[in-house]
MIDOSE-1310 file (N, C-alpha, C; in nm, 2 decimals, decimal comma, always signed):
residues 186
xxxx	+7,60/+18,29/+9,25/+7,48/+18,37/+9,26/+7,42/+18,34/+9,40; +7,40/+18,45/+9,47/+7,34/+18,43/+9,61/+7,20/+18,38/+9,60; +7,16/+18,29/+9,69/+7,02/+18,24/+9,69/+6,99/+18,14/+9,59; +7,09/+18,10/+9,50/+7,07/+18,00/+9,41/+7,08/+17,86/+9,48
xxxx	+6,98/+17,78/+9,46/+6,98/+17,65/+9,52/+7,01/+17,55/+9,42; +7,10/+17,46/+9,46/+7,14/+17,35/+9,37/+7,06/+17,22/+9,42; +7,00/+17,15/+9,33/+6,93/+17,03/+9,36/+6,98/+16,92/+9,27; +7,01/+16,80/+9,33/+7,06/+16,69/+9,26/+6,96/+16,57/+9,27
xxxx	+6,93/+16,51/+9,16/+6,82/+16,40/+9,16/+6,88/+16,28/+9,08; +6,85/+16,16/+9,14/+6,88/+16,04/+9,07/+6,75/+15,98/+9,02; +6,75/+15,97/+8,89/+6,63/+15,91/+8,82/+6,66/+15,76/+8,79; +6,56/+15,68/+8,81/+6,58/+15,53/+8,79/+6,46/+15,48/+8,70
xxxx	+6,50/+15,41/+8,60/+6,41/+15,35/+8,50/+6,42/+15,20/+8,52; +6,33/+15,14/+8,60/+6,34/+15,00/+8,64/+6,31/+14,90/+8,53; +6,39/+14,80/+8,53/+6,37/+14,69/+8,44/+6,45/+14,57/+8,50; +6,40/+14,45/+8,48/+6,47/+14,33/+8,54/+6,59/+14,29/+8,46
xxxx	+6,60/+14,33/+8,33/+6,71/+14,30/+8,25/+6,81/+14,42/+8,23; +6,75/+14,54/+8,23/+6,82/+14,66/+8,22/+6,75/+14,77/+8,30; +6,82/+14,82/+8,40/+6,77/+14,93/+8,48/+6,86/+15,06/+8,45; +6,79/+15,16/+8,40/+6,87/+15,28/+8,37/+6,88/+15,37/+8,49
xxxx	+6,99/+15,44/+8,50/+7,00/+15,54/+8,61/+7,06/+15,67/+8,55; +7,03/+15,78/+8,61/+7,08/+15,91/+8,56/+7,08/+16,01/+8,67; +7,19/+16,08/+8,69/+7,20/+16,18/+8,80/+7,20/+16,31/+8,73; +7,11/+16,40/+8,76/+7,10/+16,53/+8,70/+7,09/+16,64/+8,81
xxxx	+7,13/+16,75/+8,78/+7,14/+16,86/+8,88/+7,08/+16,99/+8,82; +7,02/+17,07/+8,90/+6,97/+17,20/+8,86/+7,03/+17,30/+8,95; +7,09/+17,40/+8,89/+7,14/+17,52/+8,97/+7,08/+17,64/+8,91; +6,99/+17,70/+8,99/+6,91/+17,81/+8,93/+6,82/+17,76/+8,82
xxxx	+6,84/+17,80/+8,70/+6,76/+17,75/+8,59/+6,84/+17,66/+8,49; +6,96/+17,64/+8,53/+7,05/+17,55/+8,45/+7,05/+17,41/+8,49; +7,03/+17,32/+8,39/+7,03/+17,17/+8,42/+7,16/+17,11/+8,36; +7,21/+17,01/+8,43/+7,32/+16,93/+8,37/+7,32/+16,79/+8,42
xxxx	+7,37/+16,70/+8,33/+7,38/+16,56/+8,37/+7,52/+16,54/+8,44; +7,52/+16,46/+8,55/+7,64/+16,43/+8,62/+7,69/+16,29/+8,59; +7,59/+16,20/+8,58/+7,63/+16,06/+8,55/+7,51/+15,99/+8,50; +7,53/+15,89/+8,42/+7,42/+15,80/+8,37/+7,48/+15,67/+8,33
xxxx	+7,39/+15,57/+8,32/+7,43/+15,44/+8,28/+7,32/+15,34/+8,29; +7,36/+15,21/+8,27/+7,26/+15,10/+8,27/+7,31/+14,99/+8,36; +7,23/+14,94/+8,44/+7,26/+14,82/+8,52/+7,20/+14,70/+8,45; +7,29/+14,61/+8,40/+7,24/+14,50/+8,32/+7,30/+14,37/+8,38
xxxx	+7,24/+14,31/+8,48/+7,29/+14,19/+8,54/+7,30/+14,08/+8,44; +7,39/+13,98/+8,46/+7,40/+13,87/+8,37/+7,26/+13,80/+8,35; +7,22/+13,77/+8,23/+7,09/+13,70/+8,20/+7,08/+13,57/+8,27; +7,19/+13,50/+8,30/+7,19/+13,37/+8,36/+7,15/+13,37/+8,50
xxxx	+7,15/+13,49/+8,57/+7,11/+13,50/+8,71/+6,96/+13,48/+8,72; +6,92/+13,42/+8,83/+6,77/+13,41/+8,86/+6,73/+13,55/+8,91; +6,59/+13,57/+8,92/+6,54/+13,70/+8,95/+6,59/+13,75/+9,09; +6,59/+13,67/+9,19/+6,64/+13,73/+9,32/+6,78/+13,78/+9,31
xxxx	+6,87/+13,72/+9,23/+7,01/+13,76/+9,22/+7,02/+13,88/+9,13; +6,93/+13,89/+9,03/+6,93/+14,01/+8,94/+6,88/+14,13/+9,03; +6,78/+14,11/+9,11/+6,73/+14,22/+9,19/+6,84/+14,27/+9,29; +6,91/+14,17/+9,34/+7,02/+14,21/+9,43/+7,13/+14,29/+9,36
xxxx	+7,16/+14,25/+9,24/+7,26/+14,32/+9,16/+7,21/+14,46/+9,12; +7,09/+14,47/+9,09/+7,03/+14,60/+9,05/+7,03/+14,70/+9,17; +6,98/+14,65/+9,28/+6,97/+14,73/+9,41/+7,11/+14,77/+9,46; +7,20/+14,68/+9,45/+7,34/+14,70/+9,50/+7,40/+14,81/+9,41
xxxx	+7,39/+14,81/+9,28/+7,45/+14,91/+9,19/+7,38/+15,04/+9,21; +7,25/+15,04/+9,22/+7,17/+15,17/+9,25/+7,22/+15,23/+9,38; +7,24/+15,14/+9,48/+7,28/+15,19/+9,61/+7,42/+15,26/+9,60; +7,51/+15,20/+9,52/+7,64/+15,26/+9,50/+7,63/+15,39/+9,43
xxxx	+7,54/+15,41/+9,34/+7,52/+15,54/+9,27/+7,47/+15,64/+9,37; +7,37/+15,60/+9,46/+7,32/+15,68/+9,56/+7,43/+15,73/+9,66; +7,51/+15,63/+9,70/+7,62/+15,66/+9,79/+7,73/+15,76/+9,73; +7,75/+15,74/+9,60/+7,85/+15,82/+9,54/+7,80/+15,96/+9,51
xxxx	+7,68/+15,98/+9,46/+7,63/+16,11/+9,42/+7,55/+16,18/+9,52; +7,50/+16,11/+9,63/+7,42/+16,17/+9,73/+7,31/+16,27/+9,68; +7,22/+16,21/+9,61/+7,11/+16,30/+9,56/+7,02/+16,35/+9,66; +6,95/+16,46/+9,63/+6,85/+16,52/+9,73/+6,72/+16,43/+9,72
xxxx	+6,70/+16,37/+9,60/+6,58/+16,29/+9,59/+6,61/+16,18/+9,49; +6,54/+16,07/+9,50/+6,55/+15,96/+9,41/+6,41/+15,94/+9,34; +6,41/+15,94/+9,21/+6,28/+15,93/+9,13/+6,28/+15,79/+9,07; +6,17/+15,72/+9,10/+6,15/+15,58/+9,04/+6,03/+15,59/+8,95
xxxx	+6,05/+15,56/+8,83/+5,93/+15,56/+8,73/+5,83/+15,46/+8,78; +5,70/+15,50/+8,79/+5,59/+15,41/+8,83/+5,58/+15,30/+8,73; +5,52/+15,19/+8,78/+5,50/+15,07/+8,70/+5,39/+15,10/+8,60; +5,40/+15,06/+8,48/+5,29/+15,06/+8,39/+5,25/+14,91/+8,36
xxxx	+5,13/+14,89/+8,32/+5,08/+14,75/+8,31/+5,10/+14,69/+8,18; +5,17/+14,58/+8,18/+5,19/+14,51/+8,05/+5,08/+14,41/+8,03; +5,07/+14,36/+7,91/+4,97/+14,26/+7,88/+5,00/+14,13/+7,96; +5,13/+14,11/+7,98/+5,18/+14,00/+8,06/+5,18/+14,03/+8,21
xxxx	+5,10/+13,95/+8,28/+5,09/+13,97/+8,43/+5,23/+13,95/+8,49; +5,30/+13,85/+8,44/+5,43/+13,82/+8,49/+5,53/+13,94/+8,47; +5,53/+14,00/+8,36/+5,61/+14,12/+8,34/+5,58/+14,23/+8,43; +5,45/+14,25/+8,46/+5,41/+14,35/+8,55/+5,46/+14,32/+8,69
xxxx	+5,45/+14,19/+8,73/+5,49/+14,15/+8,87/+5,64/+14,17/+8,88; +5,72/+14,12/+8,78/+5,86/+14,13/+8,78/+5,91/+14,28/+8,79; +5,84/+14,37/+8,72/+5,87/+14,51/+8,72/+5,84/+14,56/+8,86; +5,74/+14,52/+8,93/+5,71/+14,56/+9,06/+5,82/+14,51/+9,16
xxxx	+5,87/+14,39/+9,14/+5,98/+14,35/+9,22/+6,10/+14,44/+9,21; +6,14/+14,48/+9,09/+6,25/+14,57/+9,06/+6,23/+14,70/+9,13; +6,11/+14,76/+9,11/+6,08/+14,89/+9,17/+6,09/+14,87/+9,33; +6,04/+14,77/+9,38/+6,05/+14,75/+9,53/+6,19/+14,74/+9,57
xxxx	+6,28/+14,67/+9,50/+6,42/+14,66/+9,54/+6,49/+14,80/+9,53; +6,45/+14,88/+9,43/+6,51/+15,02/+9,42/+6,46/+15,11/+9,53; +6,33/+15,10/+9,56/+6,27/+15,18/+9,67/+6,33/+15,14/+9,81; +6,36/+15,01/+9,83/+6,42/+14,97/+9,96/+6,56/+15,03/+9,96
xxxx	+6,64/+15,02/+9,85/+6,77/+15,08/+9,85/+6,77/+15,23/+9,89; +6,67/+15,30/+9,83/+6,67/+15,44/+9,86/+6,62/+15,47/+10,01; +6,52/+15,40/+10,06/+6,48/+15,41/+10,19/+6,59/+15,38/+10,29; +6,67/+15,27/+10,26/+6,77/+15,23/+10,35/+6,88/+15,34/+10,37
xxxx	+6,88/+15,44/+10,27/+6,98/+15,54/+10,28/+6,92/+15,68/+10,32; +6,79/+15,67/+10,36/+6,72/+15,79/+10,40/+6,69/+15,89/+10,29; +6,68/+15,84/+10,17/+6,66/+15,93/+10,06/+6,51/+15,97/+10,04; +6,49/+16,09/+10,00/+6,35/+16,14/+9,96/+6,32/+16,06/+9,83
xxxx	+6,20/+16,02/+9,82/+6,16/+15,94/+9,70/+6,04/+16,01/+9,63; +6,04/+16,01/+9,50/+5,93/+16,06/+9,42/+5,90/+15,96/+9,31; +5,78/+15,95/+9,27/+5,74/+15,85/+9,17/+5,65/+15,93/+9,07; +5,68/+15,91/+8,94/+5,60/+15,97/+8,83/+5,57/+15,86/+8,73
xxxx	+5,45/+15,87/+8,66/+5,42/+15,78/+8,56/+5,50/+15,81/+8,43; +5,51/+15,72/+8,34/+5,58/+15,74/+8,22/+5,52/+15,86/+8,14; +5,39/+15,87/+8,15/+5,32/+15,98/+8,08/+5,36/+16,12/+8,14; +5,36/+16,13/+8,27/+5,40/+16,25/+8,34/+5,54/+16,29/+8,30
xxxx	+5,63/+16,19/+8,30/+5,77/+16,22/+8,27/+5,78/+16,27/+8,12; +5,72/+16,20/+8,03/+5,73/+16,25/+7,89/+5,67/+16,39/+7,87; +5,56/+16,41/+7,94/+5,49/+16,54/+7,93/+5,59/+16,65/+7,98; +5,65/+16,62/+8,10/+5,74/+16,72/+8,16/+5,86/+16,75/+8,07
xxxx	+5,91/+16,65/+8,00/+6,04/+16,67/+7,92/+6,01/+16,72/+7,78; +5,90/+16,67/+7,72/+5,88/+16,70/+7,58/+5,76/+16,79/+7,55; +5,67/+16,80/+7,65/+5,54/+16,87/+7,63/+5,43/+16,78/+7,58; +5,46/+16,65/+7,56/+5,36/+16,56/+7,51/+5,37/+16,43/+7,59
xxxx	+5,26/+16,39/+7,65/+5,26/+16,26/+7,73/+5,27/+16,14/+7,64; +5,26/+16,16/+7,51/+5,26/+16,05/+7,42/+5,39/+16,05/+7,33; +5,49/+16,12/+7,38/+5,61/+16,13/+7,30/+5,68/+16,00/+7,28; +5,75/+15,98/+7,17/+5,83/+15,86/+7,15/+5,96/+15,86/+7,23
xxxx	+6,02/+15,74/+7,24/+6,15/+15,73/+7,31/+6,25/+15,82/+7,24; +6,25/+15,83/+7,11/+6,35/+15,92/+7,04/+6,32/+16,06/+7,07; +6,20/+16,11/+7,08/+6,17/+16,25/+7,12/+6,22/+16,28/+7,26; +6,19/+16,18/+7,35/+6,24/+16,20/+7,49/+6,39/+16,21/+7,49
xxxx	+6,46/+16,12/+7,42/+6,61/+16,12/+7,42/+6,66/+16,25/+7,37; +6,60/+16,30/+7,26/+6,64/+16,42/+7,20/+6,63/+16,54/+7,30; +6,52/+16,55/+7,37/+6,50/+16,66/+7,46/+6,59/+16,64/+7,59; +6,61/+16,52/+7,63/+6,70/+16,50/+7,74/+6,84/+16,55/+7,71
xxxx	+6,89/+16,51/+7,59/+7,02/+16,55/+7,55/+7,03/+16,71/+7,54; +6,92/+16,76/+7,48/+6,92/+16,91/+7,47/+6,91/+16,98/+7,60; +6,82/+16,94/+7,69/+6,81/+17,00/+7,82/+6,93/+16,99/+7,91; +7,00/+16,88/+7,90/+7,12/+16,85/+7,98/+7,25/+16,87/+7,92
xxxx	+7,25/+16,91/+7,79/+7,37/+16,93/+7,72/+7,46/+16,81/+7,70; +7,39/+16,69/+7,69/+7,46/+16,57/+7,67/+7,49/+16,55/+7,52; +7,62/+16,52/+7,49/+7,66/+16,50/+7,35/+7,66/+16,36/+7,32; +7,61/+16,32/+7,20/+7,61/+16,19/+7,15/+7,49/+16,11/+7,20
xxxx	+7,49/+15,98/+7,16/+7,37/+15,90/+7,19/+7,37/+15,86/+7,34; +7,25/+15,83/+7,39/+7,23/+15,78/+7,52/+7,16/+15,65/+7,51; +7,20/+15,55/+7,60/+7,12/+15,43/+7,60/+6,98/+15,46/+7,64; +6,88/+15,40/+7,58/+6,74/+15,44/+7,61/+6,70/+15,43/+7,75
xxxx	+6,75/+15,33/+7,83/+6,72/+15,32/+7,97/+6,78/+15,44/+8,05; +6,90/+15,48/+8,01/+6,97/+15,59/+8,08/+6,89/+15,72/+8,05; +6,85/+15,73/+7,92/+6,78/+15,85/+7,88/+6,65/+15,86/+7,95; +6,57/+15,75/+7,97/+6,45/+15,75/+8,04/+6,47/+15,79/+8,19
xxxx	+6,58/+15,74/+8,25/+6,61/+15,77/+8,39/+6,65/+15,92/+8,40; +6,72/+15,98/+8,31/+6,75/+16,12/+8,31/+6,62/+16,20/+8,30; +6,53/+16,15/+8,21/+6,40/+16,22/+8,19/+6,33/+16,22/+8,32; +6,33/+16,11/+8,40/+6,26/+16,11/+8,53/+6,32/+16,21/+8,62
xxxx	+6,45/+16,22/+8,62/+6,52/+16,32/+8,71/+6,48/+16,46/+8,67; +6,48/+16,49/+8,54/+6,44/+16,62/+8,49/+6,30/+16,66/+8,53; +6,21/+16,56/+8,52/+6,07/+16,58/+8,56/+6,06/+16,63/+8,70; +6,14/+16,56/+8,79/+6,14/+16,60/+8,93/+6,20/+16,74/+8,95
xxxx	+6,31/+16,76/+8,88/+6,38/+16,89/+8,90/+6,28/+17,01/+8,86; +6,21/+16,98/+8,75/+6,11/+17,09/+8,70/+6,00/+17,10/+8,80; +5,95/+17,00/+8,85/+5,83/+17,01/+8,95/+5,88/+17,07/+9,08; +6,00/+17,03/+9,12/+6,05/+17,09/+9,25/+6,07/+17,24/+9,23
xxxx	+6,12/+17,28/+9,11/+6,14/+17,43/+9,09/+6,00/+17,50/+9,09; +5,90/+17,44/+9,03/+5,77/+17,51/+9,04/+5,71/+17,52/+9,18; +5,75/+17,42/+9,26/+5,69/+17,42/+9,40/+5,77/+17,50/+9,50; +5,89/+17,55/+9,46/+5,98/+17,63/+9,55/+5,91/+17,75/+9,59
xxxx	+5,84/+17,83/+9,50/+5,78/+17,95/+9,55/+5,66/+17,92/+9,65; +5,59/+17,81/+9,62/+5,48/+17,77/+9,71/+5,54/+17,73/+9,85; +5,65/+17,66/+9,85/+5,72/+17,63/+9,98/+5,76/+17,75/+10,05; +5,82/+17,85/+9,97/+5,87/+17,97/+10,03/+5,75/+18,05/+10,09
xxxx	+5,64/+18,05/+10,02/+5,52/+18,12/+10,07/+5,47/+18,06/+10,19; +5,47/+17,92/+10,20/+5,42/+17,85/+10,31/+5,51/+17,89/+10,43; +5,64/+17,89/+10,41/+5,73/+17,92/+10,52/+5,71/+18,06/+10,57; +5,69/+18,15/+10,47/+5,67/+18,29/+10,51/+5,54/+18,31/+10,59
xxxx	+5,43/+18,23/+10,55/+5,31/+18,24/+10,62/+5,32/+18,18/+10,76; +5,40/+18,07/+10,77/+5,43/+18,02/+10,91/+5,50/+18,12/+11,00; +5,60/+18,19/+10,94/+5,68/+18,29/+11,01/+5,59/+18,40/+11,05; +5,51/+18,45/+10,96/+5,41/+18,56/+10,99/+5,32/+18,51/+11,10
xxxx	+5,26/+18,39/+11,09/+5,17/+18,34/+11,20/+5,24/+18,33/+11,33; +5,37/+18,28/+11,33/+5,44/+18,28/+11,46/+5,47/+18,42/+11,52; +5,50/+18,51/+11,43/+5,52/+18,65/+11,47/+5,39/+18,71/+11,53; +5,28/+18,68/+11,46/+5,15/+18,74/+11,51/+5,11/+18,67/+11,64
xxxx	+5,13/+18,54/+11,65/+5,10/+18,47/+11,78/+5,19/+18,52/+11,89; +5,32/+18,54/+11,86/+5,41/+18,59/+11,96/+5,37/+18,73/+12,01; +5,32/+18,81/+11,93/+5,28/+18,95/+11,97/+5,15/+18,94/+12,06; +5,07/+18,84/+12,02/+4,94/+18,83/+12,10/+4,97/+18,78/+12,24
xx	+5,08/+18,72/+12,27/+5,11/+18,67/+12,40/+5,17/+18,77/+12,49; +5,21/+18,89/+12,44/+5,27/+18,99/+12,53/+5,18/+19,05/+12,62
């Protein structure tokens, strides 16, 4: 189909014990999953080595799939300050891996992601997983972390689709302005 734009997004669901990843693509109005999984470094590793393992594997996924954008779920606050800080370290490592590769980065809150995928910002993990499988045509069960990562990718794909007409209008307005300015110079 002429004029159909394909967009590929890597979603990341950060966690120090398990970081989910999911690569999804949109062509026109069709969505599909290309890859998904979980990075689970050995529990015996200290935090710096777990961060390295997570960032290295996420970097491999970025290098292999060459997404147009990387989506990292925003941190939410735990009752435990330590958990929140550790999650921030993981997010930082993932963001550095993406920036080092020149990737466009987007961040969405868990509520925004759930709302985008299910229509409810308070959806359960099971509801999110059901909709992810349905929207992407994934058969069988998905690990929860991979499902959340694919949900983040879907969120960005849907938002990018909604903003395409606005970007096209902006480009058209710039072209018209340049044309009008060009005529005024004659």
